[in-house]
C-alpha positions in Angstrom: -12.9 -80.2 -50.5 -12.6 -76.4 -52.7 -13.3 -73.4 -50.9 -15.4 -70.5 -52.2 -15.0 -67.2 -50.6 -17.8 -64.4 -50.4 -17.7 -60.6 -49.7 -20.7 -59.4 -47.6 -21.8 -55.6 -46.6 -23.7 -54.6 -43.9 -24.9 -51.3 -41.8 -26.4 -51.4 -38.3 -28.6 -48.8 -37.2 -31.0 -48.2 -34.5 -34.5 -48.3 -36.4 -38.0 -49.1 -35.6 -39.3 -52.0 -37.1 -42.5 -51.5 -38.6 -44.7 -54.5 -37.7 -43.2 -55.1 -34.3 -42.4 -51.7 -31.8 -40.6 -53.3 -29.6 -38.2 -54.1 -32.0 -35.5 -50.8 -32.7 -32.2 -52.3 -34.1 -32.1 -53.0 -37.8 -29.3 -54.9 -39.2 -28.8 -55.5 -43.1 -26.4 -57.7 -45.0 -26.0 -57.1 -48.4 -24.4 -58.8 -51.0 -20.7 -58.4 -52.5 -22.1 -58.1 -56.1 -22.7 -53.5 -55.6 -25.7 -53.4 -52.9 -28.4 -56.9 -53.3 -30.2 -57.3 -50.4 -29.2 -60.4 -48.8 -31.2 -60.0 -45.4 -32.9 -57.8 -43.0 -33.5 -58.4 -39.4 -34.5 -56.4 -36.5 -33.3 -56.9 -32.7 -34.8 -55.6 -29.4 -31.6 -54.5 -28.2 -28.1 -53.4 -29.7 -26.2 -55.7 -27.4 -28.6 -58.5 -28.7 -27.7 -57.1 -32.4 -24.0 -56.8 -31.6 -24.2 -60.4 -30.6 -25.0 -61.6 -34.2 -22.9 -59.4 -35.5 -20.3 -60.9 -33.7 -21.3 -64.5 -34.7 -22.1 -63.7 -38.0 -17.8 -63.3 -38.5 -16.1 -65.1 -36.6 -18.6 -68.0 -38.7 -17.5 -66.8 -42.0 -14.0 -67.0 -40.8 -13.8 -70.0 -39.8 -16.6 -71.4 -42.7 -19.7 -72.1 -43.6 -20.2 -76.7 -45.0 -22.1 -75.9 -48.4 -22.6 -79.6 -50.0 -19.0 -80.7 -50.6 -17.6 -77.0 -50.2 -16.1 -75.2 -47.6 -17.8 -71.3 -47.9 -15.8 -68.4 -46.2 -17.7 -65.0 -46.4 -15.9 -61.9 -45.1 -17.7 -59.2 -43.5 -17.4 -54.9 -43.7 -19.6 -52.5 -42.6 -20.4 -49.9 -44.5 
C-alpha cells in the first residue's frame, strides 16, 4: 500500500454564522497549494471546536485509507 502526504492549514476564530445565530465559532481549513478553501465549519462552543481540531490532527497523523493508499495530512494553524 502506497502512502500520500498532504499539507493543510486552518484558522479558528469567534465569528457568528450568517444562517444560524447560535453558531459562534468558525473553523476554516485551507489546502496547502497556496490557500484555496477546503472546508468551512461553525461550532456552538469553543470546546467543541477544539475537540474537532484535535480529532482532525490525530486522524491526519494516523493516516486515512483512500482506496489502496494511506493518506496522511499535516495541519498547521495560521
